[in-house]
N, CA, C and O atoms as CSV, one atom per row, in Angstrom:
chain,resi,resn,atom,element,x,y,z
A,1,UNK,N,N,0.839,-1.185,0.000
A,1,UNK,CA,C,0.000,0.000,0.000
A,1,UNK,C,C,0.878,1.241,0.000
A,1,UNK,O,O,1.820,1.344,0.786
A,2,UNK,N,N,0.570,2.173,-0.875
A,2,UNK,CA,C,1.302,3.430,-0.939
A,2,UNK,C,C,0.384,4.559,-0.525
A,2,UNK,O,O,-0.776,4.610,-0.935
A,3,UNK,N,N,0.898,5.453,0.278
A,3,UNK,CA,C,0.122,6.592,0.740
A,3,UNK,C,C,0.867,7.865,0.392
A,3,UNK,O,O,2.073,7.966,0.615
A,4,UNK,N,N,0.160,8.826,-0.149
A,4,UNK,CA,C,0.757,10.126,-0.455
A,4,UNK,C,C,-0.072,11.203,0.205
A,4,UNK,O,O,-1.299,11.200,0.109
A,5,UNK,N,N,0.586,12.110,0.864
A,5,UNK,CA,C,-0.135,13.231,1.457
A,5,UNK,C,C,-0.212,14.350,0.430
A,5,UNK,O,O,0.529,14.357,-0.552
A,6,UNK,N,N,-1.106,15.286,0.662
A,6,UNK,CA,C,-1.233,16.418,-0.243
A,6,UNK,C,C,-0.050,17.332,0.018
A,6,UNK,O,O,-0.012,18.061,1.009
A,7,UNK,N,N,0.898,17.280,-0.873
A,7,UNK,CA,C,2.118,18.068,-0.745
A,7,UNK,C,C,2.571,18.484,-2.134
A,7,UNK,O,O,2.002,18.054,-3.137
A,8,UNK,N,N,3.583,19.310,-2.187
A,8,UNK,CA,C,4.046,19.843,-3.461
A,8,UNK,C,C,4.923,18.864,-4.231
A,8,UNK,O,O,5.102,19.032,-5.437
A,9,UNK,N,N,5.477,17.842,-3.572
A,9,UNK,CA,C,6.394,16.927,-4.240
A,9,UNK,C,C,5.923,15.491,-4.062
A,9,UNK,O,O,5.562,15.077,-2.960
A,10,UNK,N,N,5.930,14.743,-5.148
A,10,UNK,CA,C,5.582,13.320,-5.115
A,10,UNK,C,C,6.740,12.557,-5.753
A,10,UNK,O,O,7.131,12.866,-6.879
A,11,UNK,N,N,7.291,11.575,-5.059
A,11,UNK,CA,C,8.416,10.805,-5.584
A,11,UNK,C,C,7.973,9.404,-5.967
A,11,UNK,O,O,7.228,8.753,-5.235
A,12,UNK,N,N,8.442,8.948,-7.124
A,12,UNK,CA,C,8.146,7.604,-7.604
A,12,UNK,C,C,9.473,6.927,-7.906
A,12,UNK,O,O,10.313,7.494,-8.606
A,13,UNK,N,N,9.669,5.730,-7.390
A,13,UNK,CA,C,10.922,5.024,-7.638
A,13,UNK,C,C,10.668,3.683,-8.298
A,13,UNK,O,O,9.674,3.023,-7.995
A,14,UNK,N,N,11.539,3.276,-9.184
A,14,UNK,CA,C,11.440,1.972,-9.834
A,14,UNK,C,C,12.846,1.441,-10.048
A,14,UNK,O,O,13.783,2.203,-10.285
A,15,UNK,N,N,12.979,0.146,-9.962
A,15,UNK,CA,C,14.282,-0.469,-10.153
A,15,UNK,C,C,14.151,-1.561,-11.201
A,15,UNK,O,O,13.253,-2.399,-11.128
A,16,UNK,N,N,15.047,-1.545,-12.174
A,16,UNK,CA,C,15.001,-2.495,-13.282
A,16,UNK,C,C,16.267,-3.349,-13.235
A,16,UNK,O,O,17.372,-2.820,-13.120
A,17,UNK,N,N,16.105,-4.660,-13.323
A,17,UNK,CA,C,17.251,-5.563,-13.300
A,17,UNK,C,C,17.162,-6.482,-14.511
A,17,UNK,O,O,16.162,-7.171,-14.709
A,18,UNK,N,N,18.210,-6.485,-15.311
A,18,UNK,CA,C,18.302,-7.406,-16.441
A,18,UNK,C,C,19.339,-8.464,-16.094
A,18,UNK,O,O,20.414,-8.150,-15.585
A,19,UNK,N,N,19.015,-9.695,-16.368
A,19,UNK,CA,C,19.952,-10.777,-16.088
A,19,UNK,C,C,19.921,-11.741,-17.268
A,19,UNK,O,O,19.047,-12.602,-17.370
A,20,UNK,N,N,20.876,-11.579,-18.136
A,20,UNK,CA,C,20.979,-12.482,-19.287
A,20,UNK,C,C,22.450,-12.658,-19.629
A,20,UNK,O,O,23.320,-12.053,-19.002
A,21,UNK,N,N,22.711,-13.465,-20.598
A,21,UNK,CA,C,24.086,-13.730,-21.007
A,21,UNK,C,C,24.707,-12.496,-21.654
A,21,UNK,O,O,25.902,-12.251,-21.488
A,22,UNK,N,N,23.910,-11.714,-22.393
A,22,UNK,CA,C,24.444,-10.598,-23.162
A,22,UNK,C,C,24.429,-9.269,-22.421
A,22,UNK,O,O,25.184,-8.363,-22.775
A,23,UNK,N,N,23.591,-9.134,-21.406
A,23,UNK,CA,C,23.474,-7.866,-20.685
A,23,UNK,C,C,23.798,-8.083,-19.213
A,23,UNK,O,O,23.132,-8.877,-18.549
A,24,UNK,N,N,24.806,-7.395,-18.692
A,24,UNK,CA,C,25.103,-7.545,-17.266
A,24,UNK,C,C,23.975,-6.959,-16.414
A,24,UNK,O,O,23.326,-5.999,-16.828
A,25,UNK,N,N,23.740,-7.524,-15.242
A,25,UNK,CA,C,22.666,-7.010,-14.381
A,25,UNK,C,C,22.913,-5.561,-13.976
A,25,UNK,O,O,24.050,-5.169,-13.716
A,26,UNK,N,N,21.860,-4.779,-13.924
A,26,UNK,CA,C,21.967,-3.413,-13.422
A,26,UNK,C,C,20.624,-2.976,-12.860
A,26,UNK,O,O,19.598,-3.605,-13.119
A,27,UNK,N,N,20.635,-1.908,-12.097
A,27,UNK,CA,C,19.405,-1.387,-11.511
A,27,UNK,C,C,19.394,0.114,-11.659
A,27,UNK,O,O,20.420,0.742,-11.924
A,28,UNK,N,N,18.221,0.676,-11.485
A,28,UNK,CA,C,18.166,2.058,-11.158
A,28,UNK,C,C,17.437,3.048,-12.006
A,28,UNK,O,O,18.029,3.659,-12.896
A,29,UNK,N,N,16.191,3.220,-11.759
A,29,UNK,CA,C,15.452,4.352,-12.297
A,29,UNK,C,C,14.796,5.040,-11.114
A,29,UNK,O,O,14.128,4.392,-10.308
A,30,UNK,N,N,14.981,6.325,-11.007
A,30,UNK,CA,C,14.315,7.092,-9.948
A,30,UNK,C,C,13.736,8.342,-10.585
A,30,UNK,O,O,14.417,9.039,-11.337
A,31,UNK,N,N,12.491,8.619,-10.284
A,31,UNK,CA,C,11.787,9.746,-10.885
A,31,UNK,C,C,11.220,10.617,-9.781
A,31,UNK,O,O,10.529,10.121,-8.892
A,32,UNK,N,N,11.499,11.883,-9.826
A,32,UNK,CA,C,10.965,12.828,-8.850
A,32,UNK,C,C,10.110,13.837,-9.601
A,32,UNK,O,O,10.622,14.606,-10.414
A,33,UNK,N,N,8.806,13.836,-9.332
A,33,UNK,CA,C,7.869,14.712,-10.032
A,33,UNK,C,C,7.329,15.736,-9.053
A,33,UNK,O,O,6.947,15.387,-7.936
A,34,UNK,N,N,7.292,16.985,-9.455
A,34,UNK,CA,C,6.721,18.031,-8.619
A,34,UNK,C,C,5.357,18.424,-9.167
A,34,UNK,O,O,5.236,18.838,-10.320
A,35,UNK,N,N,4.326,18.290,-8.327
A,35,UNK,CA,C,2.964,18.640,-8.687
A,35,UNK,C,C,2.499,19.822,-7.856
A,35,UNK,O,O,2.966,20.028,-6.736
A,36,UNK,N,N,1.589,20.585,-8.403
A,36,UNK,CA,C,0.903,21.609,-7.636
A,36,UNK,C,C,-0.046,20.912,-6.665
A,36,UNK,O,O,-0.628,19.885,-7.015
A,37,UNK,N,N,-0.215,21.439,-5.467
A,37,UNK,CA,C,-1.069,20.809,-4.460
A,37,UNK,C,C,-2.498,20.599,-4.953
A,37,UNK,O,O,-3.130,19.610,-4.581
A,38,UNK,N,N,-3.018,21.493,-5.771
A,38,UNK,CA,C,-4.396,21.367,-6.244
A,38,UNK,C,C,-4.576,20.153,-7.152
A,38,UNK,O,O,-5.681,19.615,-7.234
A,39,UNK,N,N,-3.530,19.711,-7.830
A,39,UNK,CA,C,-3.626,18.542,-8.699
A,39,UNK,C,C,-3.737,17.267,-7.866
A,39,UNK,O,O,-4.480,16.356,-8.230
A,40,UNK,N,N,-3.008,17.192,-6.754
A,40,UNK,CA,C,-2.992,15.977,-5.952
A,40,UNK,C,C,-4.303,15.713,-5.229
A,40,UNK,O,O,-4.591,14.561,-4.902
A,41,UNK,N,N,-5.111,16.741,-4.967
A,41,UNK,CA,C,-6.349,16.499,-4.234
A,41,UNK,C,C,-7.586,16.485,-5.135
A,41,UNK,O,O,-8.707,16.589,-4.635
A,42,UNK,N,N,-7.405,16.357,-6.455
A,42,UNK,CA,C,-8.534,16.336,-7.381
A,42,UNK,C,C,-9.351,15.055,-7.242
A,42,UNK,O,O,-10.581,15.116,-7.224
A,43,UNK,N,N,-8.705,13.908,-7.145
A,43,UNK,CA,C,-9.425,12.637,-7.194
A,43,UNK,C,C,-8.751,11.614,-6.294
A,43,UNK,O,O,-7.545,11.673,-6.054
A,44,UNK,N,N,-9.539,10.690,-5.807
A,44,UNK,CA,C,-9.041,9.553,-5.040
A,44,UNK,C,C,-9.532,8.294,-5.733
A,44,UNK,O,O,-10.720,8.172,-6.031
A,45,UNK,N,N,-8.638,7.368,-5.988
A,45,UNK,CA,C,-9.014,6.132,-6.660
A,45,UNK,C,C,-9.384,5.083,-5.626
A,45,UNK,O,O,-8.586,4.765,-4.744
A,46,UNK,N,N,-10.581,4.552,-5.730
A,46,UNK,CA,C,-11.059,3.493,-4.852
A,46,UNK,C,C,-11.471,2.334,-5.752
A,46,UNK,O,O,-12.248,2.538,-6.685
A,47,UNK,N,N,-10.970,1.111,-5.499
A,47,UNK,CA,C,-11.329,-0.027,-6.361
A,47,UNK,C,C,-12.843,-0.186,-6.480
A,47,UNK,O,O,-13.552,-0.227,-5.475
A,48,UNK,N,N,-13.328,-0.276,-7.714
A,48,UNK,CA,C,-14.744,-0.467,-7.969
A,48,UNK,C,C,-15.561,0.803,-7.958
A,48,UNK,O,O,-16.775,0.753,-8.156
A,49,UNK,N,N,-14.930,1.940,-7.731
A,49,UNK,CA,C,-15.649,3.218,-7.685
A,49,UNK,C,C,-15.248,4.047,-8.885
A,49,UNK,O,O,-14.067,4.340,-9.065
A,50,UNK,N,N,-16.210,4.431,-9.710
A,50,UNK,CA,C,-15.924,5.167,-10.937
A,50,UNK,C,C,-15.872,6.667,-10.688
A,50,UNK,O,O,-14.946,7.329,-11.158
A,51,UNK,N,N,-16.817,7.212,-9.979
A,51,UNK,CA,C,-16.836,8.644,-9.724
A,51,UNK,C,C,-18.177,9.080,-9.187
A,51,UNK,O,O,-19.069,8.254,-8.995
A,52,UNK,N,N,-18.330,10.372,-8.943
A,52,UNK,CA,C,-19.602,10.886,-8.427
A,52,UNK,C,C,-20.764,10.527,-9.347
A,52,UNK,O,O,-20.659,10.657,-10.566
A,53,UNK,N,N,-21.858,10.082,-8.769
A,53,UNK,CA,C,-23.044,9.751,-9.546
A,53,UNK,C,C,-23.021,8.378,-10.179
A,53,UNK,O,O,-23.957,8.020,-10.894
A,54,UNK,N,N,-21.974,7.594,-9.936
A,54,UNK,CA,C,-21.907,6.268,-10.571
A,54,UNK,C,C,-22.675,5.232,-9.785
A,54,UNK,O,O,-22.721,4.067,-10.178
């Protein structure tokens, strides 16, 4: 479960590992996205819930 508070910065991290004969293993993608606070509080996703009036 991931929780984000309404703040100006939202960080997303991902790690990619390749393991094959031709490509040596490696990791590392990190993404830092800055959002305006008004964008983060527009919607909340709830499983099975489409939106107001649904």
